[in-house]
C-alpha positions as CSV (number, residue, x, y, z in Angstrom):
1,M,-19.6,28.6,15.7
2,E,-21.2,25.9,13.1
3,G,-18.1,26.5,10.9
4,S,-15.4,25.4,14.0
5,S,-17.8,22.2,14.9
6,V,-17.8,21.4,11.4
7,S,-14.0,21.8,11.4
8,S,-13.5,19.9,14.6
9,A,-16.0,17.1,13.7
10,V,-14.2,16.7,10.5
11,T,-10.6,16.6,12.8
12,I,-12.2,14.1,14.7
13,F,-13.3,11.9,11.8
14,M,-9.8,11.7,10.5
15,Y,-8.0,11.1,13.7
16,V,-10.5,7.9,14.0
17,V,-10.3,6.6,10.5
18,A,-6.1,7.3,10.9
19,L,-6.7,5.3,14.3
20,G,-8.9,2.5,12.3
21,F,-6.0,2.1,10.0
22,A,-3.4,2.2,12.4
23,G,-5.4,-0.6,14.3
24,I,-5.5,-2.6,11.1
25,F,-2.0,-2.1,10.3
26,A,-0.8,-4.0,13.9
27,I,-3.3,-7.1,13.6
28,V,-1.7,-8.0,10.0
29,I,2.2,-7.2,11.6
30,L,1.1,-9.3,14.7
31,K,-0.9,-12.3,12.2
32,M,2.4,-12.0,9.9
33,M,5.2,-12.0,13.0
34,N,2.8,-15.2,14.0
35,G,3.1,-16.6,11.0
36,K,-0.6,-17.0,10.3
37,I,0.0,-14.5,7.3
38,D,2.1,-16.1,4.4
39,L,3.8,-13.5,2.4
40,T,6.6,-16.2,0.7
41,S,5.2,-15.3,-2.5
42,L,4.2,-11.8,-1.9
43,L,7.2,-10.3,-4.0
44,S,8.0,-13.7,-6.2
45,E,7.1,-14.3,-9.3
46,T,4.5,-17.6,-9.9
47,R,5.9,-20.4,-11.5
48,D,5.6,-22.4,-14.6
49,P,3.0,-25.3,-14.5
50,G,6.9,-27.2,-15.4
51,V,8.5,-26.3,-12.5
52,P,9.3,-28.7,-9.6
53,P,7.2,-27.5,-6.3
54,G,10.6,-27.5,-4.3
55,S,12.7,-25.0,-6.3
56,P,13.5,-21.4,-5.3
57,T,11.4,-18.9,-6.7
58,K,12.8,-15.7,-8.8
59,S,11.9,-12.3,-7.2
60,S,9.9,-9.7,-8.9
61,L,11.7,-6.2,-8.5
62,S,8.7,-4.6,-10.4
63,R,6.2,-5.9,-7.6
64,F,8.6,-4.6,-4.9
65,Q,8.5,-1.5,-6.5
66,L,4.8,-1.2,-6.7
67,L,4.7,-2.4,-2.8
68,V,6.9,0.1,-1.4
69,F,6.0,3.4,-4.1
70,T,2.3,2.5,-3.2
71,F,2.8,2.3,0.7
72,V,4.8,5.3,1.1
73,V,2.7,7.4,-1.1
74,A,-0.5,6.4,0.8
75,G,1.5,7.1,4.4
76,L,2.6,10.3,3.2
77,F,-0.7,12.1,2.6
78,L,-2.3,10.1,5.4
79,I,0.2,11.5,7.5
80,L,-0.5,15.1,6.2
81,S,-3.6,14.5,6.2
82,V,-4.0,13.9,9.3
83,E,-1.5,17.4,10.5
84,N,-3.7,19.7,8.6
85,G,-6.7,18.0,9.6
86,Q,-8.4,17.5,6.2
87,L,-8.0,15.8,2.9
88,I,-4.9,17.0,0.9
89,D,-5.3,16.8,-2.9
90,V,-2.8,14.3,-4.4
91,P,-1.0,16.3,-7.2
92,N,-1.0,14.6,-10.9
93,S,2.6,14.3,-11.0
94,V,2.5,12.0,-8.1
95,L,-0.7,10.1,-9.5
96,G,0.9,9.8,-13.0
97,L,4.5,8.0,-10.5
98,L,2.2,5.6,-9.5
99,G,0.5,4.8,-12.6
100,I,3.9,4.5,-13.8
101,S,4.7,1.8,-10.9
102,G,1.8,0.0,-12.0
103,G,2.1,0.0,-15.9
104,S,5.8,-1.3,-15.4
105,Y,4.1,-4.4,-13.3
106,L,1.7,-4.6,-15.6
107,V,4.4,-5.2,-18.6
108,S,6.6,-7.4,-16.5
109,K,3.5,-9.7,-16.0
110,G,2.5,-9.6,-19.8
111,L,6.5,-10.3,-20.5
112,N,6.7,-13.1,-18.2
113,K,4.0,-15.2,-19.7
């Protein structure tokens, strides 16, 4: 009897956490749609000091890759955890791919400086 109450408490906690993340996500999306969160420089490289302020910025593929891959992996494991009712172990291969994605971003930042 005690084991089932603990597992149901963990399941309820997981749903509360998932709903909390969904609520934060909804608030961020609404603020982005209203223009209160500026995303114009999210995927672009920083400007060199000699570049005039009105000139277009260069987009960064490494930033885009890191952003998308991180959200895809986090969303996938969140969904799997909610479906199973317990936290899912992240395999080392996925952690390695996240490391490669982050490393490519860091290398691109180092090459641009």
